[in-house]
C-alpha positions in Angstrom: 29.7 55.7 55.6 28.1 54.5 58.6 27.1 58.0 59.7 25.5 58.5 56.3 23.3 55.4 56.6 20.9 57.0 59.3 20.6 60.1 56.8 19.4 57.9 54.2 16.8 56.2 56.2 15.8 58.8 58.6 15.8 61.8 56.3 15.9 61.0 52.4 13.5 58.2 52.3 11.0 60.5 54.1 11.5 63.3 51.7 11.3 61.0 48.7 8.0 59.6 49.9 6.6 63.1 50.8 7.1 64.1 47.2 5.5 61.2 45.4 3.5 63.7 43.2 6.5 64.6 41.4 7.9 62.4 38.4 10.7 60.2 39.2 13.5 62.4 37.9 12.2 65.4 39.8 11.5 63.4 42.8 15.1 62.1 42.8 16.7 65.6 42.2 14.6 67.1 45.0 15.9 64.2 47.3 19.4 64.9 46.3 19.2 68.5 47.2 17.7 67.7 50.4 20.6 65.4 51.2 23.0 68.0 50.0 21.5 70.4 52.8 22.2 68.0 55.6 25.1 65.9 54.6 28.7 66.6 55.5 30.1 65.6 52.1 33.7 64.4 52.3 34.2 65.0 48.7 33.3 68.6 48.9 35.8 69.0 51.9 38.5 67.1 50.1 38.4 69.0 47.0 37.6 72.3 48.5 37.3 73.3 52.2 34.7 73.5 55.1 33.5 77.0 54.1 32.5 75.7 50.6 30.8 72.7 52.2 28.7 75.1 54.6 28.0 77.1 51.4 26.6 74.3 49.4 24.6 73.0 52.5 23.1 76.5 53.1 22.3 77.0 49.3 20.7 73.4 49.3 18.6 74.1 52.4 17.4 77.4 50.8 16.2 75.7 47.6 14.3 73.1 49.6 12.9 75.7 51.8 11.6 77.7 48.6 9.9 74.5 47.4 12.7 72.8 45.3 11.4 70.9 42.4 7.8 71.5 43.7 8.2 75.0 42.1 8.5 73.8 38.5 
């Protein structure tokens, strides 16, 4: 948990603020996808494996790189 706090403040709040033109739902979804691209989600590791975590992170990063919710 303590490693996740800097991610929230240093990454997700900035991403959330930069996308203030999106409606609230799209803004939150975009921020969640962004978080998925950088967080080492222990739930994914627990339920699957490291390879699945890396796949999720890579796919989320690709979505954000392509514009994420800004492409709707």
